[in-house]
PyMOL Python script that loads the backbone (N, CA, C, O; Angstrom):
from pymol import cmd

cmd.read_pdbstr("""\
ATOM      1  N   MET A   1      43.158 -27.449  75.350  1.00  0.00           N
ATOM      2  CA  MET A   1      42.415 -26.413  76.008  1.00  0.00           C
ATOM      3  C   MET A   1      42.766 -25.042  75.442  1.00  0.00           C
ATOM      4  O   MET A   1      41.876 -24.231  75.187  1.00  0.00           O
ATOM      5  N   PHE A   2      44.060 -24.776  75.243  1.00  0.00           N
ATOM      6  CA  PHE A   2      44.463 -23.456  74.765  1.00  0.00           C
ATOM      7  C   PHE A   2      43.939 -23.181  73.360  1.00  0.00           C
ATOM      8  O   PHE A   2      43.572 -22.051  73.037  1.00  0.00           O
ATOM      9  N   LYS A   3      43.908 -24.209  72.535  1.00  0.00           N
ATOM     10  CA  LYS A   3      43.403 -24.027  71.171  1.00  0.00           C
ATOM     11  C   LYS A   3      41.939 -23.603  71.205  1.00  0.00           C
ATOM     12  O   LYS A   3      41.534 -22.720  70.449  1.00  0.00           O
ATOM     13  N   LYS A   4      41.144 -24.221  72.072  1.00  0.00           N
ATOM     14  CA  LYS A   4      39.726 -23.887  72.196  1.00  0.00           C
ATOM     15  C   LYS A   4      39.557 -22.405  72.519  1.00  0.00           C
ATOM     16  O   LYS A   4      38.768 -21.704  71.886  1.00  0.00           O
ATOM     17  N   TYR A   5      40.302 -21.949  73.502  1.00  0.00           N
ATOM     18  CA  TYR A   5      40.200 -20.544  73.899  1.00  0.00           C
ATOM     19  C   TYR A   5      40.737 -19.610  72.812  1.00  0.00           C
ATOM     20  O   TYR A   5      40.186 -18.532  72.590  1.00  0.00           O
ATOM     21  N   ARG A   6      41.805 -20.022  72.138  1.00  0.00           N
ATOM     22  CA  ARG A   6      42.359 -19.203  71.049  1.00  0.00           C
ATOM     23  C   ARG A   6      41.325 -19.028  69.941  1.00  0.00           C
ATOM     24  O   ARG A   6      41.138 -17.930  69.417  1.00  0.00           O
ATOM     25  N   LEU A   7      40.659 -20.123  69.593  1.00  0.00           N
ATOM     26  CA  LEU A   7      39.649 -20.057  68.539  1.00  0.00           C
ATOM     27  C   LEU A   7      38.446 -19.215  68.966  1.00  0.00           C
ATOM     28  O   LEU A   7      37.863 -18.505  68.145  1.00  0.00           O
ATOM     29  N   LEU A   8      38.075 -19.290  70.237  1.00  0.00           N
ATOM     30  CA  LEU A   8      36.975 -18.454  70.735  1.00  0.00           C
ATOM     31  C   LEU A   8      37.307 -16.969  70.614  1.00  0.00           C
ATOM     32  O   LEU A   8      36.419 -16.143  70.402  1.00  0.00           O
ATOM     33  N   LYS A   9      38.591 -16.637  70.751  1.00  0.00           N
ATOM     34  CA  LYS A   9      39.041 -15.244  70.626  1.00  0.00           C
ATOM     35  C   LYS A   9      39.322 -14.868  69.171  1.00  0.00           C
ATOM     36  O   LYS A   9      39.695 -13.734  68.869  1.00  0.00           O
ATOM     37  N   LYS A  10      39.134 -15.852  68.267  1.00  0.00           N
ATOM     38  CA  LYS A  10      39.355 -15.652  66.827  1.00  0.00           C
ATOM     39  C   LYS A  10      40.780 -15.203  66.516  1.00  0.00           C
ATOM     40  O   LYS A  10      41.012 -14.306  65.706  1.00  0.00           O
ATOM     41  N   LEU A  11      41.722 -15.856  67.187  1.00  0.00           N
ATOM     42  CA  LEU A  11      43.132 -15.587  66.964  1.00  0.00           C
ATOM     43  C   LEU A  11      43.759 -16.750  66.208  1.00  0.00           C
ATOM     44  O   LEU A  11      43.396 -17.907  66.421  1.00  0.00           O
ATOM     45  N   THR A  12      44.695 -16.439  65.330  1.00  0.00           N
ATOM     46  CA  THR A  12      45.484 -17.487  64.689  1.00  0.00           C
ATOM     47  C   THR A  12      46.645 -17.834  65.624  1.00  0.00           C
ATOM     48  O   THR A  12      46.928 -17.105  66.575  1.00  0.00           O
ATOM     49  N   GLN A  13      47.302 -18.943  65.344  1.00  0.00           N
ATOM     50  CA  GLN A  13      48.482 -19.295  66.133  1.00  0.00           C
ATOM     51  C   GLN A  13      49.559 -18.224  65.970  1.00  0.00           C
ATOM     52  O   GLN A  13      50.283 -17.915  66.916  1.00  0.00           O
ATOM     53  N   GLU A  14      49.658 -17.668  64.781  1.00  0.00           N
ATOM     54  CA  GLU A  14      50.646 -16.633  64.523  1.00  0.00           C
ATOM     55  C   GLU A  14      50.355 -15.383  65.353  1.00  0.00           C
ATOM     56  O   GLU A  14      51.269 -14.785  65.921  1.00  0.00           O
ATOM     57  N   GLN A  15      49.090 -14.993  65.422  1.00  0.00           N
ATOM     58  CA  GLN A  15      48.720 -13.814  66.203  1.00  0.00           C
ATOM     59  C   GLN A  15      48.994 -14.031  67.692  1.00  0.00           C
ATOM     60  O   GLN A  15      49.523 -13.151  68.370  1.00  0.00           O
ATOM     61  N   LEU A  16      48.628 -15.210  68.188  1.00  0.00           N
ATOM     62  CA  LEU A  16      48.868 -15.517  69.595  1.00  0.00           C
ATOM     63  C   LEU A  16      50.365 -15.553  69.884  1.00  0.00           C
ATOM     64  O   LEU A  16      50.814 -15.053  70.915  1.00  0.00           O
ATOM     65  N   ALA A  17      51.121 -16.135  68.990  1.00  0.00           N
ATOM     66  CA  ALA A  17      52.574 -16.188  69.165  1.00  0.00           C
ATOM     67  C   ALA A  17      53.151 -14.783  69.268  1.00  0.00           C
ATOM     68  O   ALA A  17      54.024 -14.525  70.097  1.00  0.00           O
ATOM     69  N   GLU A  18      52.673 -13.892  68.445  1.00  0.00           N
ATOM     70  CA  GLU A  18      53.154 -12.513  68.479  1.00  0.00           C
ATOM     71  C   GLU A  18      52.796 -11.850  69.814  1.00  0.00           C
ATOM     72  O   GLU A  18      53.623 -11.153  70.402  1.00  0.00           O
ATOM     73  N   LEU A  19      51.575 -12.063  70.289  1.00  0.00           N
ATOM     74  CA  LEU A  19      51.149 -11.487  71.564  1.00  0.00           C
ATOM     75  C   LEU A  19      51.965 -12.031  72.734  1.00  0.00           C
ATOM     76  O   LEU A  19      52.204 -11.324  73.713  1.00  0.00           O
ATOM     77  N   LEU A  20      52.387 -13.285  72.627  1.00  0.00           N
ATOM     78  CA  LEU A  20      53.149 -13.939  73.693  1.00  0.00           C
ATOM     79  C   LEU A  20      54.660 -13.772  73.530  1.00  0.00           C
ATOM     80  O   LEU A  20      55.431 -14.146  74.413  1.00  0.00           O
ATOM     81  N   ASP A  21      55.072 -13.209  72.400  1.00  0.00           N
ATOM     82  CA  ASP A  21      56.488 -13.092  72.070  1.00  0.00           C
ATOM     83  C   ASP A  21      57.142 -14.474  72.018  1.00  0.00           C
ATOM     84  O   ASP A  21      58.229 -14.686  72.556  1.00  0.00           O
ATOM     85  N   LEU A  22      56.453 -15.406  71.357  1.00  0.00           N
ATOM     86  CA  LEU A  22      56.935 -16.770  71.144  1.00  0.00           C
ATOM     87  C   LEU A  22      56.919 -17.056  69.649  1.00  0.00           C
ATOM     88  O   LEU A  22      56.365 -16.280  68.870  1.00  0.00           O
ATOM     89  N   SER A  23      57.517 -18.155  69.255  1.00  0.00           N
ATOM     90  CA  SER A  23      57.413 -18.591  67.862  1.00  0.00           C
ATOM     91  C   SER A  23      56.089 -19.312  67.667  1.00  0.00           C
ATOM     92  O   SER A  23      55.491 -19.802  68.625  1.00  0.00           O
ATOM     93  N   THR A  24      55.645 -19.371  66.441  1.00  0.00           N
ATOM     94  CA  THR A  24      54.418 -20.099  66.119  1.00  0.00           C
ATOM     95  C   THR A  24      54.577 -21.568  66.498  1.00  0.00           C
ATOM     96  O   THR A  24      53.631 -22.192  66.980  1.00  0.00           O
ATOM     97  N   ARG A  25      55.762 -22.117  66.285  1.00  0.00           N
ATOM     98  CA  ARG A  25      56.024 -23.525  66.630  1.00  0.00           C
ATOM     99  C   ARG A  25      55.873 -23.752  68.140  1.00  0.00           C
ATOM    100  O   ARG A  25      55.365 -24.793  68.558  1.00  0.00           O
ATOM    101  N   GLN A  26      56.305 -22.797  68.951  1.00  0.00           N
ATOM    102  CA  GLN A  26      56.152 -22.936  70.400  1.00  0.00           C
ATOM    103  C   GLN A  26      54.670 -22.966  70.778  1.00  0.00           C
ATOM    104  O   GLN A  26      54.261 -23.742  71.642  1.00  0.00           O
ATOM    105  N   VAL A  27      53.884 -22.132  70.141  1.00  0.00           N
ATOM    106  CA  VAL A  27      52.433 -22.123  70.402  1.00  0.00           C
ATOM    107  C   VAL A  27      51.830 -23.464  69.984  1.00  0.00           C
ATOM    108  O   VAL A  27      51.008 -24.026  70.707  1.00  0.00           O
ATOM    109  N   GLN A  28      52.231 -23.974  68.831  1.00  0.00           N
ATOM    110  CA  GLN A  28      51.738 -25.275  68.369  1.00  0.00           C
ATOM    111  C   GLN A  28      52.067 -26.368  69.383  1.00  0.00           C
ATOM    112  O   GLN A  28      51.218 -27.203  69.695  1.00  0.00           O
ATOM    113  N   ARG A  29      53.289 -26.363  69.892  1.00  0.00           N
ATOM    114  CA  ARG A  29      53.708 -27.392  70.851  1.00  0.00           C
ATOM    115  C   ARG A  29      52.923 -27.297  72.153  1.00  0.00           C
ATOM    116  O   ARG A  29      52.592 -28.323  72.748  1.00  0.00           O
ATOM    117  N   ILE A  30      52.621 -26.086  72.603  1.00  0.00           N
ATOM    118  CA  ILE A  30      51.816 -25.907  73.818  1.00  0.00           C
ATOM    119  C   ILE A  30      50.404 -26.420  73.569  1.00  0.00           C
ATOM    120  O   ILE A  30      49.850 -27.138  74.400  1.00  0.00           O
ATOM    121  N   GLU A  31      49.819 -26.057  72.432  1.00  0.00           N
ATOM    122  CA  GLU A  31      48.456 -26.493  72.117  1.00  0.00           C
ATOM    123  C   GLU A  31      48.355 -28.012  71.975  1.00  0.00           C
ATOM    124  O   GLU A  31      47.341 -28.605  72.345  1.00  0.00           O
ATOM    125  N   ASN A  32      49.390 -28.635  71.448  1.00  0.00           N
ATOM    126  CA  ASN A  32      49.382 -30.086  71.236  1.00  0.00           C
ATOM    127  C   ASN A  32      49.806 -30.871  72.465  1.00  0.00           C
ATOM    128  O   ASN A  32      49.827 -32.101  72.440  1.00  0.00           O
ATOM    129  N   GLY A  33      50.144 -30.167  73.545  1.00  0.00           N
ATOM    130  CA  GLY A  33      50.568 -30.843  74.767  1.00  0.00           C
ATOM    131  C   GLY A  33      51.979 -31.378  74.709  1.00  0.00           C
ATOM    132  O   GLY A  33      52.370 -32.177  75.560  1.00  0.00           O
ATOM    133  N   GLU A  34      52.757 -30.956  73.721  1.00  0.00           N
ATOM    134  CA  GLU A  34      54.135 -31.409  73.578  1.00  0.00           C
ATOM    135  C   GLU A  34      55.078 -30.622  74.480  1.00  0.00           C
ATOM    136  O   GLU A  34      56.206 -31.045  74.734  1.00  0.00           O
ATOM    137  N   SER A  35      54.605 -29.473  74.961  1.00  0.00           N
ATOM    138  CA  SER A  35      55.427 -28.595  75.780  1.00  0.00           C
ATOM    139  C   SER A  35      54.549 -27.891  76.806  1.00  0.00           C
ATOM    140  O   SER A  35      53.411 -27.517  76.519  1.00  0.00           O
ATOM    141  N   MET A  36      55.093 -27.719  77.998  1.00  0.00           N
ATOM    142  CA  MET A  36      54.387 -26.963  79.036  1.00  0.00           C
ATOM    143  C   MET A  36      54.827 -25.508  78.943  1.00  0.00           C
ATOM    144  O   MET A  36      56.017 -25.230  78.798  1.00  0.00           O
ATOM    145  N   PRO A  37      53.880 -24.577  79.023  1.00  0.00           N
ATOM    146  CA  PRO A  37      54.290 -23.171  79.013  1.00  0.00           C
ATOM    147  C   PRO A  37      54.978 -22.817  80.322  1.00  0.00           C
ATOM    148  O   PRO A  37      54.683 -23.393  81.369  1.00  0.00           O
ATOM    149  N   SER A  38      55.893 -21.866  80.250  1.00  0.00           N
ATOM    150  CA  SER A  38      56.515 -21.366  81.478  1.00  0.00           C
ATOM    151  C   SER A  38      55.430 -20.675  82.305  1.00  0.00           C
ATOM    152  O   SER A  38      54.349 -20.375  81.798  1.00  0.00           O
ATOM    153  N   LEU A  39      55.723 -20.433  83.554  1.00  0.00           N
ATOM    154  CA  LEU A  39      54.758 -19.773  84.430  1.00  0.00           C
ATOM    155  C   LEU A  39      54.400 -18.397  83.877  1.00  0.00           C
ATOM    156  O   LEU A  39      53.233 -18.004  83.899  1.00  0.00           O
ATOM    157  N   ASP A  40      55.380 -17.674  83.390  1.00  0.00           N
ATOM    158  CA  ASP A  40      55.141 -16.352  82.818  1.00  0.00           C
ATOM    159  C   ASP A  40      54.234 -16.442  81.587  1.00  0.00           C
ATOM    160  O   ASP A  40      53.297 -15.658  81.439  1.00  0.00           O
ATOM    161  N   THR A  41      54.521 -17.399  80.714  1.00  0.00           N
ATOM    162  CA  THR A  41      53.697 -17.591  79.516  1.00  0.00           C
ATOM    163  C   THR A  41      52.293 -18.028  79.899  1.00  0.00           C
ATOM    164  O   THR A  41      51.322 -17.583  79.288  1.00  0.00           O
ATOM    165  N   LEU A  42      52.168 -18.886  80.893  1.00  0.00           N
ATOM    166  CA  LEU A  42      50.862 -19.332  81.360  1.00  0.00           C
ATOM    167  C   LEU A  42      50.037 -18.152  81.856  1.00  0.00           C
ATOM    168  O   LEU A  42      48.848 -18.047  81.553  1.00  0.00           O
ATOM    169  N   LYS A  43      50.666 -17.273  82.613  1.00  0.00           N
ATOM    170  CA  LYS A  43      49.962 -16.082  83.101  1.00  0.00           C
ATOM    171  C   LYS A  43      49.467 -15.226  81.946  1.00  0.00           C
ATOM    172  O   LYS A  43      48.340 -14.730  81.966  1.00  0.00           O
ATOM    173  N   ARG A  44      50.318 -15.056  80.937  1.00  0.00           N
ATOM    174  CA  ARG A  44      49.920 -14.246  79.774  1.00  0.00           C
ATOM    175  C   ARG A  44      48.821 -14.931  78.966  1.00  0.00           C
ATOM    176  O   ARG A  44      47.919 -14.265  78.459  1.00  0.00           O
ATOM    177  N   LEU A  45      48.890 -16.255  78.844  1.00  0.00           N
ATOM    178  CA  LEU A  45      47.832 -16.993  78.149  1.00  0.00           C
ATOM    179  C   LEU A  45      46.484 -16.799  78.841  1.00  0.00           C
ATOM    180  O   LEU A  45      45.469 -16.571  78.184  1.00  0.00           O
ATOM    181  N   ILE A  46      46.480 -16.891  80.164  1.00  0.00           N
ATOM    182  CA  ILE A  46      45.254 -16.711  80.940  1.00  0.00           C
ATOM    183  C   ILE A  46      44.664 -15.339  80.685  1.00  0.00           C
ATOM    184  O   ILE A  46      43.457 -15.191  80.491  1.00  0.00           O
ATOM    185  N   GLU A  47      45.529 -14.340  80.688  1.00  0.00           N
ATOM    186  CA  GLU A  47      45.075 -12.963  80.496  1.00  0.00           C
ATOM    187  C   GLU A  47      44.585 -12.718  79.067  1.00  0.00           C
ATOM    188  O   GLU A  47      43.497 -12.178  78.865  1.00  0.00           O
ATOM    189  N   ILE A  48      45.379 -13.110  78.090  1.00  0.00           N
ATOM    190  CA  ILE A  48      45.047 -12.853  76.685  1.00  0.00           C
ATOM    191  C   ILE A  48      43.799 -13.612  76.255  1.00  0.00           C
ATOM    192  O   ILE A  48      42.939 -13.068  75.562  1.00  0.00           O
ATOM    193  N   LEU A  49      43.706 -14.885  76.673  1.00  0.00           N
ATOM    194  CA  LEU A  49      42.607 -15.732  76.213  1.00  0.00           C
ATOM    195  C   LEU A  49      41.416 -15.729  77.162  1.00  0.00           C
ATOM    196  O   LEU A  49      40.386 -16.336  76.868  1.00  0.00           O
ATOM    197  N   ASP A  50      41.551 -15.049  78.299  1.00  0.00           N
ATOM    198  CA  ASP A  50      40.473 -14.957  79.285  1.00  0.00           C
ATOM    199  C   ASP A  50      39.999 -16.357  79.699  1.00  0.00           C
ATOM    200  O   ASP A  50      38.814 -16.683  79.626  1.00  0.00           O
ATOM    201  N   ILE A  51      40.963 -17.164  80.134  1.00  0.00           N
ATOM    202  CA  ILE A  51      40.705 -18.557  80.497  1.00  0.00           C
ATOM    203  C   ILE A  51      40.112 -18.616  81.901  1.00  0.00           C
ATOM    204  O   ILE A  51      40.551 -17.895  82.798  1.00  0.00           O
ATOM    205  N   SER A  52      39.124 -19.466  82.084  1.00  0.00           N
ATOM    206  CA  SER A  52      38.455 -19.582  83.379  1.00  0.00           C
ATOM    207  C   SER A  52      39.363 -20.233  84.417  1.00  0.00           C
ATOM    208  O   SER A  52      40.234 -21.036  84.085  1.00  0.00           O
ATOM    209  N   ASP A  53      39.142 -19.873  85.674  1.00  0.00           N
ATOM    210  CA  ASP A  53      39.913 -20.452  86.781  1.00  0.00           C
ATOM    211  C   ASP A  53      39.774 -21.969  86.810  1.00  0.00           C
ATOM    212  O   ASP A  53      40.754 -22.681  87.029  1.00  0.00           O
ATOM    213  N   LYS A  54      38.566 -22.459  86.592  1.00  0.00           N
ATOM    214  CA  LYS A  54      38.322 -23.902  86.635  1.00  0.00           C
ATOM    215  C   LYS A  54      39.141 -24.629  85.570  1.00  0.00           C
ATOM    216  O   LYS A  54      39.759 -25.656  85.853  1.00  0.00           O
ATOM    217  N   ASP A  55      39.146 -24.100  84.353  1.00  0.00           N
ATOM    218  CA  ASP A  55      39.900 -24.746  83.280  1.00  0.00           C
ATOM    219  C   ASP A  55      41.397 -24.738  83.570  1.00  0.00           C
ATOM    220  O   ASP A  55      42.086 -25.717  83.285  1.00  0.00           O
ATOM    221  N   ILE A  56      41.904 -23.650  84.130  1.00  0.00           N
ATOM    222  CA  ILE A  56      43.323 -23.593  84.468  1.00  0.00           C
ATOM    223  C   ILE A  56      43.662 -24.605  85.548  1.00  0.00           C
ATOM    224  O   ILE A  56      44.679 -25.292  85.453  1.00  0.00           O
ATOM    225  N   LEU A  57      42.833 -24.708  86.565  1.00  0.00           N
ATOM    226  CA  LEU A  57      43.077 -25.690  87.622  1.00  0.00           C
ATOM    227  C   LEU A  57      43.035 -27.115  87.080  1.00  0.00           C
ATOM    228  O   LEU A  57      43.850 -27.952  87.468  1.00  0.00           O
ATOM    229  N   ASP A  58      42.087 -27.392  86.183  1.00  0.00           N
ATOM    230  CA  ASP A  58      42.020 -28.714  85.564  1.00  0.00           C
ATOM    231  C   ASP A  58      43.282 -28.986  84.752  1.00  0.00           C
ATOM    232  O   ASP A  58      43.809 -30.098  84.770  1.00  0.00           O
ATOM    233  N   TYR A  59      43.767 -27.968  84.038  1.00  0.00           N
ATOM    234  CA  TYR A  59      44.965 -28.114  83.211  1.00  0.00           C
ATOM    235  C   TYR A  59      46.174 -28.396  84.093  1.00  0.00           C
ATOM    236  O   TYR A  59      46.979 -29.273  83.779  1.00  0.00           O
ATOM    237  N   ILE A  60      46.309 -27.663  85.191  1.00  0.00           N
ATOM    238  CA  ILE A  60      47.451 -27.809  86.084  1.00  0.00           C
ATOM    239  C   ILE A  60      47.458 -29.178  86.762  1.00  0.00           C
ATOM    240  O   ILE A  60      48.525 -29.738  87.018  1.00  0.00           O
ATOM    241  N   LYS A  61      46.279 -29.718  87.052  1.00  0.00           N
ATOM    242  CA  LYS A  61      46.185 -31.018  87.724  1.00  0.00           C
ATOM    243  C   LYS A  61      46.658 -32.169  86.855  1.00  0.00           C
ATOM    244  O   LYS A  61      46.998 -33.232  87.375  1.00  0.00           O
ATOM    245  N   LYS A  62      46.686 -31.980  85.535  1.00  0.00           N
ATOM    246  CA  LYS A  62      47.062 -33.070  84.619  1.00  0.00           C
ATOM    247  C   LYS A  62      48.469 -33.473  84.817  1.00  0.00           C
ATOM    248  O   LYS A  62      48.956 -34.374  84.134  1.00  0.00           O
TER     249      LYS A  62
END
""", "prot")
cmd.dss("prot")
cmd.show_as("cartoon", "prot")
cmd.util.cbc("prot")
cmd.orient("prot")
């Protein structure tokens, strides 16, 4: 889900990592479902990528 929104915003993983103050590898792991973002990172992802409430709720339910 995060990759879809990142691509819609025309951001690279490196750019998103910089905005989130994370490593590129951490962004890759979140996008691949290998890692859950912290609550703080999740909030910033929602804001930066303008993620819909419905998509976030669907993501959280998984």
